[in-house]
C-alpha positions as CSV (number, residue, x, y, z in Angstrom):
1,M,0.0,0.0,-0.1
2,I,1.4,3.4,-1.0
3,D,1.6,5.9,1.8
4,I,0.5,9.2,0.1
5,R,1.8,11.2,3.1
6,R,5.3,10.4,1.8
7,S,7.0,12.5,-0.9
8,R,6.7,10.6,-4.4
9,R,8.3,11.1,-7.8
10,I,7.8,9.7,-11.2
11,P,10.8,7.7,-12.4
12,E,11.7,8.5,-16.0
13,E,10.7,5.1,-17.3
14,N,7.2,5.5,-16.0
15,R,6.3,9.0,-17.3
16,G,4.4,7.6,-20.2
17,F,1.7,6.2,-17.8
18,F,0.9,9.6,-16.7
19,K,0.3,11.1,-20.2
20,E,-3.3,10.1,-20.4
21,P,-5.8,12.4,-18.8
22,L,-8.2,11.4,-16.0
23,G,-11.8,12.4,-16.3
24,E,-13.7,13.9,-19.2
25,Y,-13.2,17.1,-21.3
26,I,-15.5,20.0,-20.0
27,D,-16.4,23.1,-21.8
28,E,-16.7,26.5,-20.1
29,N,-20.4,26.5,-20.7
30,D,-20.7,23.3,-18.7
31,L,-19.6,25.2,-15.5
32,K,-23.0,26.8,-15.3
33,G,-24.6,23.6,-14.5
34,M,-22.2,22.8,-11.6
35,N,-23.9,22.1,-8.2
36,E,-22.7,24.6,-5.7
37,K,-23.4,22.0,-3.0
38,V,-20.9,19.5,-4.3
39,K,-17.3,20.1,-3.2
40,L,-15.2,21.6,-6.0
41,I,-11.3,21.7,-6.5
42,T,-9.5,23.4,-9.4
43,V,-5.9,22.6,-10.3
44,G,-4.1,24.9,-12.6
45,D,-4.0,28.7,-13.2
46,V,-6.2,29.1,-16.2
47,V,-8.9,26.7,-14.9
48,S,-9.0,28.4,-11.5
49,L,-9.3,31.8,-13.1
50,T,-12.0,30.6,-15.5
51,V,-14.0,29.0,-12.9
52,N,-13.9,32.0,-10.6
53,E,-14.7,34.4,-13.5
54,K,-17.9,32.3,-14.0
55,G,-18.8,33.2,-10.5
56,I,-18.1,29.9,-8.9
57,T,-15.6,29.8,-6.0
58,P,-14.0,26.4,-5.5
59,D,-13.5,24.9,-2.2
60,L,-9.8,24.6,-3.0
61,S,-7.6,26.0,-5.9
62,V,-4.1,24.7,-6.4
63,Y,-1.9,26.9,-8.8
64,D,1.8,27.6,-9.7
65,G,1.7,31.0,-11.6
66,I,2.8,29.1,-14.8
67,T,0.8,28.0,-17.8
68,E,2.4,25.9,-20.5
69,R,5.9,26.8,-19.2
70,R,5.1,30.6,-19.3
71,E,4.5,32.8,-16.4
72,M,0.7,33.2,-15.8
73,T,0.0,36.1,-13.4
74,A,-3.6,36.5,-14.0
75,F,-4.9,34.1,-11.3
76,S,-2.2,35.3,-8.9
77,S,-3.5,38.8,-9.3
78,Y,-7.0,37.6,-9.0
79,V,-6.1,35.9,-5.6
80,E,-4.4,39.1,-4.4
81,D,-7.4,41.3,-5.4
82,M,-9.8,39.0,-3.5
83,G,-7.6,39.3,-0.5
84,W,-7.2,35.6,-0.4
85,E,-4.1,34.4,1.7
86,P,-2.6,31.4,-0.2
87,V,-0.7,28.7,1.5
88,T,2.7,28.4,-0.3
89,V,4.3,24.9,-0.7
90,T,7.3,23.6,-2.7
91,N,6.6,20.9,-5.3
92,P,9.3,20.2,-7.9
93,A,8.2,18.9,-11.4
94,G,7.3,15.4,-11.6
95,T,6.8,15.0,-7.8
96,I,4.0,15.0,-5.2
97,T,5.7,16.3,-2.0
98,A,4.5,15.4,1.5
99,E,4.1,19.2,2.2
100,L,1.7,19.4,-0.8
101,V,-0.3,16.4,0.3
102,R,-0.5,17.8,3.9
103,E,-1.8,21.2,2.7
104,I,-4.4,19.6,0.5
105,G,-5.5,17.5,3.4
106,N,-5.6,20.5,5.6
107,A,-7.6,22.6,3.0
108,L,-10.2,19.8,2.4
109,T,-10.8,19.3,6.2
110,G,-11.6,23.0,6.8
111,Q,-14.8,24.8,6.1
112,E,-13.3,27.9,4.5
113,K,-12.4,28.2,0.9
114,K,-8.6,27.7,0.4
115,V,-5.9,28.5,-2.2
116,I,-2.5,26.7,-2.4
117,R,0.3,28.3,-4.3
118,V,2.9,25.9,-5.6
119,I,6.5,26.9,-6.0
120,G,7.5,24.4,-8.8
121,E,4.6,22.5,-10.5
122,E,1.1,21.7,-9.5
123,D,0.3,19.2,-12.2
124,L,0.3,16.0,-10.2
125,A,-1.6,17.8,-7.3
126,V,-4.7,16.1,-8.9
127,M,-3.8,12.8,-7.6
128,P,-3.8,13.7,-3.9
129,C,-7.0,15.8,-4.5
130,I,-8.6,12.7,-5.8
131,L,-7.5,10.5,-2.9
132,L,-8.1,13.0,0.0
133,S,-11.5,14.4,-1.2
134,P,-14.8,12.9,-0.4
135,I,-16.6,10.7,-3.0
136,G,-18.6,12.9,-5.4
137,T,-16.2,15.8,-5.3
138,N,-15.6,17.6,-8.7
139,I,-12.1,18.2,-9.6
140,I,-11.4,20.5,-12.6
141,Y,-7.9,20.7,-14.0
142,G,-6.2,21.9,-17.1
143,W,-4.9,19.6,-19.9
144,P,-2.4,21.4,-22.1
145,G,-3.7,21.8,-25.7
146,K,-7.0,20.3,-24.9
147,G,-8.7,22.5,-22.2
148,M,-10.4,21.7,-19.0
149,M,-10.9,18.2,-17.6
150,L,-13.5,17.1,-15.0
151,I,-13.1,14.2,-12.6
152,R,-16.0,13.3,-10.3
153,T,-14.4,11.2,-7.6
154,D,-15.7,7.6,-7.2
155,E,-14.3,4.2,-6.5
156,N,-13.1,3.7,-10.1
157,I,-11.0,6.9,-10.3
158,I,-9.5,6.3,-6.8
159,E,-8.4,2.9,-7.8
160,R,-7.0,4.2,-11.1
161,T,-5.1,6.9,-9.1
162,K,-3.7,4.4,-6.7
163,G,-2.5,2.3,-9.7
164,L,-0.6,5.3,-11.1
165,L,0.8,6.1,-7.6
166,E,2.2,2.6,-7.6
167,R,4.4,3.6,-10.6
168,T,6.1,6.3,-8.4
169,E,8.9,6.0,-6.1
170,E,9.3,7.5,-2.7
171,F,12.0,10.1,-2.0
172,Q,13.2,12.3,0.8
């Protein structure tokens, strides 16, 4: 059994397993039908900004200030303008650090809306979000070149995520 509370990284030989998207494509227009009573998590700058601009405030947003390897300050500015205090964590590319997992867990157990700013890369944050959120949570994340992807947490996506985590290795 993989301990998600320990830092993990993807070995070079297993990177191909992480190139397939989880969930289904979602269009901006589909956001209008989101049930506000269902927990919502966004991962990525453009997705987080888009969802907020549609008048929906996620329970948790995870972002890194970078989109497709270019600085993306629009969501960072939005966070600042809203007066939100992001929790900052370090998470290098290709990893899921224990610090990131801990802060996602902390955010999901609280009642107030949270924002996590990642120094490094937030791409793999989707995985601990899946494993730590209640069944039925909506997770929207960005898929480069495709758009927004929606995951509704259920037993199948949890098992698929655990299978992917088995392809990672622990590091200090």
